[in-house]
C-alpha positions in Angstrom: 15.0 161.4 -128.6 18.6 161.7 -129.8 21.9 163.6 -128.5 24.5 166.2 -130.2 27.4 163.4 -130.4 28.0 162.4 -127.0 30.9 160.1 -126.0 29.7 156.9 -124.1 32.9 156.2 -122.0 31.0 153.0 -120.4 30.3 150.3 -123.0 30.6 146.6 -123.1 31.1 143.8 -125.5 32.0 140.1 -126.0 33.9 138.6 -128.4 32.6 135.6 -130.3 32.8 132.9 -128.3 31.7 128.9 -128.8 28.6 127.9 -128.1 29.9 125.6 -125.5 31.6 128.7 -123.8 28.0 130.6 -124.4 26.1 127.8 -122.3 29.0 128.1 -119.7 28.3 131.8 -119.3 24.6 130.8 -119.0 25.0 128.5 -116.8 27.3 130.3 -114.0 24.4 133.6 -114.8 21.4 131.4 -114.0 23.3 130.1 -110.5 24.3 133.8 -109.6 20.4 134.5 -109.5 19.6 135.9 -113.1 16.7 135.5 -115.2 17.9 134.9 -118.3 17.1 132.4 -120.7 20.4 132.8 -123.3 23.6 133.5 -122.9 24.6 137.2 -123.7 25.3 138.2 -127.1 27.1 141.4 -128.4 26.9 142.1 -132.0 28.6 145.2 -133.5 26.2 146.2 -136.1 23.2 146.2 -133.5 25.7 148.6 -131.7 26.3 150.9 -134.3 22.3 151.1 -135.3 22.1 151.8 -131.3 24.6 154.5 -131.3 23.1 155.9 -134.4 19.6 156.2 -133.1 20.7 158.0 -129.9 23.3 160.2 -131.1 26.6 158.6 -130.1 29.5 159.3 -131.6 31.7 157.1 -130.5 31.9 154.0 -127.4 34.6 153.3 -125.3 34.8 149.7 -125.2 35.8 147.5 -122.4 35.3 143.7 -121.5 37.6 142.1 -118.3 37.6 138.1 -118.5 38.8 136.5 -115.5 41.9 134.2 -116.9 44.6 135.9 -118.8 44.6 134.2 -122.0 40.9 135.4 -122.5 41.4 138.9 -121.4 44.3 139.2 -123.7 42.4 137.9 -126.5 39.5 140.5 -125.8 41.7 143.5 -126.2 42.9 141.9 -129.1 39.1 141.9 -130.5 38.2 145.2 -129.4 41.6 146.7 -130.9 40.3 145.4 -134.4 37.4 146.8 -134.1 38.8 149.9 -133.1 40.8 150.0 -135.9 38.1 149.1 -138.4 36.0 152.0 -137.2 38.3 154.8 -135.5 35.8 157.1 -135.2 33.0 155.3 -133.7 35.2 153.1 -131.0 37.9 153.2 -128.6 39.5 150.8 -126.5 39.6 150.5 -122.4 42.2 147.5 -122.4 41.3 145.1 -119.6 43.8 144.3 -117.2 44.3 141.0 -115.2 44.9 142.8 -111.6 45.3 139.7 -109.8 48.6 139.2 -111.1 50.9 142.8 -111.1 53.7 141.2 -113.3 51.3 140.1 -116.2 49.4 143.1 -115.5 52.4 145.8 -116.3 53.0 143.6 -119.3 49.6 144.2 -120.7 49.8 147.7 -120.3 53.1 148.1 -122.1 51.4 145.8 -124.9 48.1 147.6 -125.0 49.9 151.1 -125.6 52.4 149.8 -127.9 50.7 147.2 -130.0 47.0 148.0 -129.4 47.2 151.6 -129.1 44.3 151.5 -126.4 43.1 154.6 -125.0 42.7 153.9 -121.7 42.3 151.0 -119.1 39.9 148.8 -117.5 39.8 147.4 -114.2 37.3 145.3 -111.9 37.0 146.5 -108.1 37.8 142.6 -107.3 39.4 140.4 -109.6 39.8 136.7 -109.4 39.0 137.9 -104.9 41.9 140.8 -105.2 40.7 144.3 -104.7 42.4 147.2 -106.2 43.3 148.1 -102.9 45.6 145.3 -102.8 49.4 146.4 -102.2 50.7 144.0 -104.5 49.6 146.3 -107.3 51.8 149.4 -106.6 54.0 148.2 -109.6 50.5 148.8 -111.7 49.6 151.8 -110.3 53.1 153.2 -110.6 53.0 152.5 -114.2 50.0 153.8 -115.0 50.9 156.6 -112.8 53.6 157.3 -114.7 51.8 157.4 -118.4 49.2 159.5 -116.7 46.6 156.8 -117.8 43.0 156.8 -117.4 41.4 154.1 -115.6 37.9 153.1 -115.7 37.2 150.8 -112.7 33.8 148.8 -112.9 32.4 146.3 -110.2 32.2 142.5 -110.6 28.6 142.4 -111.9 28.8 138.6 -112.3 29.5 137.6 -109.2 27.3 135.4 -106.9 24.1 136.5 -106.1 22.5 138.2 -103.0 18.8 137.5 -101.7 17.7 135.9 -104.7 18.9 138.9 -106.8 21.9 139.2 -109.1 24.6 141.4 -107.4 24.6 143.7 -110.7 21.4 144.8 -109.2 22.3 146.7 -106.1 25.4 144.7 -104.8 27.9 146.3 -107.2 27.3 149.7 -106.2 28.4 148.6 -102.5 31.6 146.8 -104.1 32.8 150.3 -105.8 32.2 152.3 -102.6 34.2 149.3 -100.4 36.9 149.2 -102.9 37.4 152.9 -103.2 37.1 153.4 -99.3 39.9 151.3 -98.9 41.9 152.6 -101.4 41.7 156.2 -99.8 42.8 154.6 -96.3 45.6 152.4 -97.9 47.5 155.7 -99.8 46.6 154.6 -103.0 45.2 158.0 -104.4 47.9 159.8 -102.6 50.8 158.3 -103.9 49.4 157.7 -107.7 47.9 161.3 -108.0 48.7 161.3 -112.0 45.9 158.6 -112.7 42.7 159.6 -113.6 40.0 157.1 -112.3 36.5 156.7 -113.8 33.9 154.7 -111.4 31.2 153.2 -113.0 27.6 153.8 -112.4 28.2 157.1 -110.9 30.7 155.5 -108.6 28.0 153.1 -107.1 27.2 154.0 -103.1 30.6 155.8 -102.6 29.1 159.6 -103.2 25.6 159.0 -100.8 28.7 157.7 -98.2 31.2 160.4 -99.1 29.3 162.5 -96.3 29.8 160.1 -93.5 33.0 159.5 -94.8 34.4 163.1 -94.4 32.4 163.2 -91.1 33.3 160.1 -89.2 36.0 158.6 -91.4 39.1 159.9 -89.7 38.0 159.6 -85.9 39.9 158.3 -83.5 37.9 154.6 -83.2 38.6 154.3 -87.1 42.0 152.3 -88.2 43.4 154.9 -90.4 47.6 153.9 -90.8 47.9 156.5 -93.0 47.2 159.5 -91.1 44.3 160.5 -93.9 42.9 164.2 -93.0 39.3 165.1 -93.8 41.1 167.5 -96.0 43.2 165.2 -97.9 39.9 162.5 -98.3 38.1 165.5 -99.8 40.7 166.4 -102.0 40.8 162.6 -103.5 37.0 162.2 -103.6 36.5 165.1 -105.7 39.3 164.3 -108.5 37.4 160.9 -109.1 35.2 160.8 -112.6 31.8 159.3 -112.1 29.9 158.0 -115.4 26.3 158.3 -115.6 25.6 155.0 -116.3 22.0 153.7 -114.9 21.8 155.7 -112.4 19.9 159.2 -113.3 18.7 160.8 -111.8 18.7 159.9 -107.8 22.6 159.5 -108.1 23.2 163.2 -109.7 22.3 165.0 -106.2 25.3 163.0 -104.5 27.6 163.1 -106.9 27.3 166.5 -107.2 28.0 166.9 -103.9 31.1 164.9 -103.7 32.5 166.4 -106.8 31.4 168.8 -109.6 30.0 168.3 -113.0 33.5 168.6 -114.8 33.9 165.0 -113.3 31.0 163.8 -114.8 31.3 161.7 -117.9 28.3 160.4 -119.9 28.1 156.7 -119.9 25.4 153.6 -120.9 26.5 150.8 -119.5 25.3 149.3 -123.2 26.6 145.7 -124.4 25.3 143.9 -121.7 21.8 142.0 -120.6 21.3 143.9 -117.2 21.2 146.9 -120.5 18.2 147.7 -123.0 17.5 150.2 -125.0 14.8 151.5 -123.1 16.7 152.0 -119.7 19.5 153.7 -121.8 17.1 156.1 -123.0 15.3 156.2 -120.0 18.7 157.3 -117.9 19.4 159.5 -120.8 16.3 161.7 -120.8 16.4 161.7 -117.0 20.6 163.3 -116.9 19.3 165.5 -119.9 15.8 166.7 -117.5 18.0 166.9 -114.2 17.1 170.1 -112.4 20.6 170.9 -110.7 22.3 170.8 -114.7 22.1 173.6 -117.2 21.7 172.4 -120.6 25.1 173.4 -121.2 26.7 171.3 -118.5 24.6 168.5 -119.4 26.3 168.9 -123.1 29.7 168.9 -121.3 28.7 165.6 -120.0 28.2 163.8 -122.8 31.4 165.1 -124.5 33.6 165.1 -121.4 35.3 162.0 -122.7 36.9 163.9 -125.2 38.9 165.8 -122.6 40.2 161.9 -120.6 41.1 160.8 -124.6 42.8 162.6 -126.8 43.8 160.5 -129.1 39.8 159.2 -129.4 39.4 162.9 -129.8 41.9 163.0 -133.0 39.8 160.2 -134.3 37.3 162.2 -134.4 38.4 165.2 -136.1 38.9 164.9 -139.8 35.8 162.4 -140.7 32.9 164.2 -141.8 30.3 162.8 -142.1 29.5 160.1 -139.9 27.1 158.2 -141.6 25.9 154.5 -141.1 22.3 153.1 -141.5 19.6 155.4 -141.4 21.2 157.3 -139.0 23.9 160.3 -139.9 25.3 162.9 -137.6 28.2 165.2 -138.7 31.1 164.9 -136.9 31.8 169.0 -136.4 29.1 168.1 -134.0 31.4 166.2 -131.6 34.6 168.3 -132.9 33.2 171.4 -131.3 33.8 170.2 -128.1 37.1 169.0 -128.3 
């Protein structure tokens, strides 16, 4: 199957690394219950070939290493790829959200030097959650810039019950983190940030009804006096990607928000994702009975509204052709 020039907001990459670092990564993942025998490896040409096969016009790349030096180097590497392939790739610059001052500096560097399209953060980065009040200066800067922020859970945390946390725990980490951001007033104070939640918001959409019914009852700590109406407003404004969740998560997502806030994502580039799982997820999205064909196409191109600089890069380059796959930029241009 092949789609019509979709934009993939949820695509990962790994910078080149030494054999020693690769072995360390492999050992850590095996300890965290991953049943793998080789360290994850990312290849640009394979990624571009996959995009051609499936009809993806552009991927927004993200990778969030756990140390500042490696994070900055990763952002630099991705920026160099975007510079070489401006109509195929975009950059969501990683932010070190365990250090607010360092994160603000990286925001400035990412915008001024790397020309990033948006930003990527981890729900819990080195044990600091996105709801931590120490991050207010980070959110203030992103709010000032009206930034798009892609929020992803930590898929490499310790395993649970003998399985990698990437299977289930990531969904609950997303729900816990975003719920705490509601109660701490993050969305109230910084309304100009467009948050995109990975994996269709994890467990959040399924729990959103419970939050709306019970979340403001007297027995629930609510220091900022969040009301059901305000909670609903914030939940409705969260963007959700479609990675590895279709079709079962779509019903809850559409109950929490509307299709206008769904964005196509594949989770491409990591060991928990294969061509087969990407295509199965894409096929389930296209066949979902709760969405019209037009709405599915709008989801496939929704990232063009979020990233105007990337949309402009897609304009003016015609045709797009790599390997055996060919698609016209006019297809993507119709949706800009």
